[in-house]
C-alpha positions, 0 to 999 in steps of 0.5 A: 133543866132536869130536876130529879127531885121534882120528877121523883115527887111527881112520879111518886104522886102519880103512883100513889094516886094509881094505887089508891084508885085500885085500893078503893075500887077492888073492894067495891068489886068484891061487894058486887061479887058477894051478891052473885052466884059462884060460877055464874057469868057475872062472877066469871067476869068479875074474876077477870076484872079483879085479877086485871085490876090487881095485877096491871094497876094495883101491884105495879103502882104499889111497887112504884109508890114504895120505890119512889117514896124510899128514893125520895126519903133518902134523897131528902134525908127525911129519915133524919130525926132533925127533919121530924118524925112525920115520915115515921108516922106516914110509913106506919100508915103506909104499912097499914095500907100494905096490909089491906093490899095483902088482904085484898089480894088474898080475897081475890084468890078466894073469889077466883077459887069460888071460896069467898067466906066474907060478907058484903058488909065485910067488904063495905067496911074494908072499902073505907079503910084505905080512904082513912089511911090516905087521909092520915098520910096526906095530913102527915105529909102536908102538915108535918105535925111532929 
């Protein structure tokens, strides 16, 4: 028997895992990229890795996460205040993740043009933010505290 809710939920979780994997790995690549000379062979290899990670994994996973998540929320009437406000908190954190995604995409373009202006420390700190947002999102989804 086909249970669309469980399939949607499973696909949403797979998309989230894929998005998060990329969001945790891309800033790490940037950390390595800050340590090599622009135009070097290593820099050029990192550019290819960064572009492919963003275009082939992170962007499609982000689109699937949003699409499936909204579909699930509508299907389960999760936006109704009767069900609590946990979803609103979750969406606020997901928007934060989306902002980090945009920042990473901008940094990728800067590295591609050999115009990065950020330090290794900047990317080390930026690398931690998606993990913190993810923890908050999971806690809201599982505990539904409000």
